[in-house]
C-alpha positions in Angstrom: -0.9 -17.7 4.9 -3.5 -15.6 5.8 -3.3 -13.2 9.0 -6.6 -11.1 10.1 -5.4 -7.8 12.4 -7.8 -5.7 14.3 -8.1 -2.3 15.6 -8.0 1.0 15.2 -6.1 3.4 12.0 -5.5 6.8 12.9 -4.2 9.9 11.8 -0.7 11.0 13.2 0.0 14.5 13.2 4.0 15.6 14.3 5.9 18.6 14.5 8.5 18.5 11.5 12.0 17.5 12.9 12.2 17.6 16.4 10.3 20.6 17.0 8.0 21.1 20.0 4.3 21.4 19.5 4.4 24.5 20.9 6.3 26.2 18.7 5.1 24.5 15.6 3.4 26.4 13.1 2.6 23.2 10.5 2.7 19.4 11.3 3.4 16.1 8.9 0.0 14.0 8.2 0.4 10.1 8.4 -1.6 7.0 9.4 -0.6 4.2 11.8 -2.2 1.6 14.4 -1.1 -1.1 16.2 -2.9 -3.6 14.4 -2.0 -1.8 10.9 1.4 -1.6 11.8 1.2 -5.2 12.0 -1.2 -6.1 9.0 1.9 -3.9 7.0 4.6 -5.8 8.5 3.2 -9.2 7.5 2.1 -7.8 3.7 5.4 -6.8 3.0 6.7 -10.0 4.1 4.5 -11.3 1.5 1.7 -12.9 3.8 -1.8 -12.6 2.9 -2.8 -10.1 5.6 -6.2 -9.1 6.2 -7.1 -5.6 8.4 -10.7 -5.3 9.8 -11.6 -1.7 11.7 -14.3 0.8 10.6 -13.7 3.8 9.1 -15.4 7.2 7.6 -16.7 6.6 4.1 -15.5 10.0 3.1 -12.4 11.3 1.8 -9.6 11.1 5.0 -11.4 7.9 5.2 -10.7 7.0 1.9 -6.8 8.5 2.4 -6.6 6.0 5.9 -7.7 2.5 3.9 -5.4 3.2 1.0 -2.7 4.1 3.2 -2.9 0.3 3.4 -4.0 -1.0 0.4 -0.6 0.8 -1.3 1.3 -1.9 0.5 -0.2 -5.0 0.0 -2.6 -5.1 3.1 -6.4 -6.7 1.8 -9.0 -3.7 3.2 -12.1 -5.1 1.9 -12.9 -6.0 5.6 -13.3 -2.7 6.5 -16.3 -1.4 7.8 -17.1 2.1 6.4 -19.1 4.2 8.3 -19.5 6.7 10.8 -18.2 10.2 11.5 -14.3 10.5 12.1 -10.9 8.7 12.0 -9.2 9.3 15.1 -6.0 11.6 15.8 -3.0 11.1 17.7 -0.6 14.1 18.3 3.1 12.8 18.4 5.9 15.4 19.8 9.5 13.0 18.7 11.7 13.4 21.4 15.6 13.5 21.5 18.4 13.6 23.6 17.0 13.2 27.5 13.8 14.8 26.3 11.0 12.2 26.2 8.3 11.9 23.6 4.9 12.9 23.9 1.8 11.5 22.4 -1.4 13.1 23.0 -4.7 11.6 21.8 -7.6 12.8 20.0 -10.0 9.7 19.1 -12.8 10.1 21.1 -15.8 9.1 18.7 -14.2 7.9 16.1 -15.6 5.5 14.1 -14.4 2.2 15.6 -14.7 3.4 18.8 -18.7 3.7 18.2 -19.3 0.2 16.4 -21.2 -1.7 17.1 -20.1 -5.4 17.5 -22.6 -6.6 15.2 -21.0 -4.5 12.1 -18.4 -7.3 11.9 -19.4 -10.1 10.6 -16.4 -12.3 12.0 -17.3 -16.0 9.8 -16.7 -14.3 6.5 -13.3 -12.9 8.2 -12.3 -15.6 9.5 -12.6 -17.7 6.0 -9.3 -19.6 5.1 -7.7 -17.6 8.2 -4.4 -18.8 9.9 -3.7 -16.0 12.8 -5.7 -13.7 14.0 -4.0 -10.7 16.1 -5.0 -7.7 18.5 -3.6 -5.7 21.0 -5.0 -4.4 24.3 -5.5 -1.2 23.1 -8.7 -2.3 20.6 -10.7 -3.1 24.0 -9.5 0.4 25.9 -11.8 2.1 23.7 -14.8 1.0 24.9 -17.0 -1.7 26.5 -18.5 -2.2 22.9 -14.6 -3.1 21.7 -14.3 -5.5 24.7 -17.1 -7.0 23.3 -15.8 -7.3 19.6 -12.9 -8.6 20.5 -14.7 -10.8 22.6 -16.3 -12.6 19.7 -13.4 -12.3 17.8 -11.8 -14.8 19.6 -14.5 -17.1 20.2 -14.6 -17.0 16.6 -10.8 -17.5 16.2 -10.4 -20.5 18.6 -13.7 -22.1 16.8 -12.1 -22.3 13.8 -8.7 -23.1 15.1 -7.0 -20.2 14.4 -3.8 -19.5 15.9 -4.6 -16.1 18.3 -1.8 -13.3 19.4 -2.6 -10.4 21.4 0.1 -8.1 22.8 -1.0 -6.2 26.2 0.1 -2.7 25.1 -1.3 -1.3 28.2 -2.2 2.7 27.7 -3.5 4.8 30.7 -4.1 6.9 28.9 -7.1 5.5 27.6 -8.5 3.4 30.2 -7.6 2.2 34.2 -5.6 -0.4 35.5 -8.6 -2.2 36.5 -10.3 -2.0 33.3 -7.5 -3.5 31.8 -7.4 -6.5 34.3 -10.5 -7.2 34.0 -11.0 -7.0 29.9 -7.7 -8.8 29.7 -8.1 -11.2 31.8 -11.2 -12.3 30.0 -9.7 -12.1 26.2 -6.5 -13.9 27.5 -8.3 -17.1 28.2 -8.2 -17.4 23.8 -4.8 -16.4 23.1 -2.1 -19.1 22.3 0.9 -16.5 22.0 1.3 -13.5 24.3 3.5 -10.3 24.0 4.7 -7.9 26.7 7.3 -5.7 27.9 8.4 -4.7 30.7 5.7 -2.5 31.7 2.8 -3.9 30.4 2.4 -7.2 32.6 2.6 -5.0 35.5 0.4 -2.7 34.6 -2.5 -5.0 33.0 -1.6 -8.0 35.8 0.9 -7.0 38.2 3.4 -9.3 37.4 6.8 -7.6 37.6 10.4 -8.6 36.9 12.8 -8.4 40.4 15.5 -6.4 40.7 14.7 -4.1 37.3 14.2 -0.4 37.1 13.1 0.0 33.6 13.3 4.2 34.1 17.3 3.8 34.9 17.7 1.4 31.9 18.4 -1.2 34.0 16.7 -4.6 33.2 17.3 -8.2 34.4 16.7 -11.0 32.2 16.6 -13.6 34.6 13.6 -11.8 36.1 11.7 -12.0 32.9 12.0 -16.0 33.1 9.4 -15.6 36.1 7.0 -13.0 34.1 6.6 -14.8 31.3 6.2 -18.3 33.1 3.7 -16.8 35.8 1.7 -15.2 32.5 1.7 -18.7 30.5 0.7 -20.5 33.6 -2.4 -18.0 34.3 -4.1 -18.0 30.9 -2.4 -21.4 29.2 -0.9 -19.4 26.8 1.8 -21.5 24.5 4.4 -18.9 24.0 5.0 -15.6 25.6 7.2 -13.2 24.1 9.0 -10.6 26.3 10.7 -7.3 24.5 13.5 -5.7 26.4 13.9 -2.3 26.2 16.9 -0.4 27.9 16.2 3.0 27.5 19.7 5.3 27.5 18.0 8.6 26.1 15.0 9.7 23.4 17.7 8.6 20.8 19.6 5.4 22.1 18.3 2.5 23.3 19.8 -1.2 23.7 16.3 -3.3 21.9 16.7 -7.5 22.6 13.6 -9.7 23.4 12.9 -13.1 25.0 10.7 -16.0 23.9 9.3 -18.3 25.8 8.2 -21.8 24.5 6.0 -23.6 27.0 5.9 -26.8 25.7 9.4 -27.4 25.4 10.2 -25.3 28.3 12.8 -23.0 26.2 13.6 -19.4 27.5 15.2 -18.0 24.1 16.9 -14.6 24.6 17.9 -12.6 21.5 21.1 -10.4 20.6 20.9 -7.0 21.8 20.8 -4.3 19.5 22.2 -0.5 20.3 19.6 1.2 18.8 20.0 4.9 17.2 16.6 6.1 16.8 14.8 7.3 14.2 11.2 6.9 15.1 10.4 3.9 17.7 6.3 4.5 17.2 5.7 0.8 15.7 8.8 -1.0 17.1 6.7 -3.0 19.4 4.6 -3.7 16.3 7.6 -4.4 13.9 7.7 -7.1 16.2 4.7 -8.5 16.8 4.3 -9.0 12.9 7.7 -10.4 12.5 7.1 -13.1 15.5 3.9 -14.0 13.5 5.6 -14.5 10.2 8.6 -16.2 12.0 6.0 -18.7 14.2 4.2 -19.4 10.7 7.2 -20.1 9.1 8.3 -22.6 10.7 11.0 -21.1 12.5 12.5 -22.4 16.2 12.5 -20.6 19.1 15.5 -19.0 18.4 15.5 -18.4 15.3 12.0 -17.0 16.1 12.8 -14.6 18.3 16.2 -13.7 16.2 13.8 -12.6 13.4 11.5 -10.6 15.5 14.2 -8.4 17.1 15.9 -8.0 14.0 12.6 -6.6 12.4 11.8 -4.6 15.2 15.4 -2.9 15.2 15.2 -2.1 11.4 11.9 -0.4 11.7 13.6 2.2 14.5 15.6 3.4 11.2 11.8 4.0 9.6 10.0 7.5 9.6 6.2 6.8 10.5 4.2 4.0 12.2 5.0 1.8 9.5 7.4 -0.4 9.0 8.7 -1.6 5.3 12.0 -4.0 5.9 11.9 -6.9 3.4 12.6 -10.8 4.5 16.2 -10.4 3.8 16.8 -7.4 4.8 15.5 -8.8 8.3 17.4 -12.4 7.8 20.7 -10.6 7.2 20.6 -8.4 9.9 19.3 -11.4 12.3 22.2 -13.4 10.5 24.9 -11.0 12.2 25.1 -8.2 9.5 24.6 -5.0 11.6 27.3 -2.9 9.8 25.2 -0.5 8.1 26.9 -0.7 4.9 26.2 0.8 2.0 24.3 -1.8 -0.6 25.7 -1.0 -3.9 
């Protein structure tokens, strides 16, 4: 099982505990990024996870590579060069105070990479799956072109393609996102979205839903999934459903729509007390890819993906370190959190 993911790996700088930026005098230093997070999840599940990006050849770039290698991710296709690793600053929310993310990623190695630097013929040798997110093309026209070349190469080789829409308003406008993602989604087999992305990118929204008030209408998401599938010919559409009570407490579930069978499968609902929510959607994506590649049916696949993501919310940092056995145990109904002896 070989899965290729493509995107930007960044340095994450964060005040300790729940301090605000303005009061912090030292910061935690870790690495993370949407597609890298997916690769780590898959490597933890035993898949051959290949991560593709561009990173500088200096010591910080090597530290970024090493952060993936230590968890079994194949980093041999990473292009080396450029001047800097992108940075994001994260202030963890608490109670009714939301988290805040500030980007410092302009002129990063991947943002200034030329599409010709990525040899997709070599990268996709023996691959079963390709995953990217809407964050990567948001880095600039060159990355739109790189993603398009990757999608075309994957399609030619019969490699399944998944995309998490992941709209980031701090990186591009809705019009830019709609233009780029409309072209890229023509190649996608499995689309992952949430209660905001389908609206922000394509203007498709669920009726009778107020995400800021924590109110979701599950029936409305059947229509969203169907509209997305009809528009682009997706085989499957997954929609994560987050009901936010506070920065600490969320209800978390998802729906998976299988176009061929016409099934709309909703997962069980998890009441989360959050340790770290960054990477939660990526861990859902990693879990879904693993479940689909290992033959899970529609209901079982969405249960595995949601359970994987629920566990990630309990883990500090971007990466999810849950094992298959841990995910299966939670998906099977053991959410007690009792000590394992």
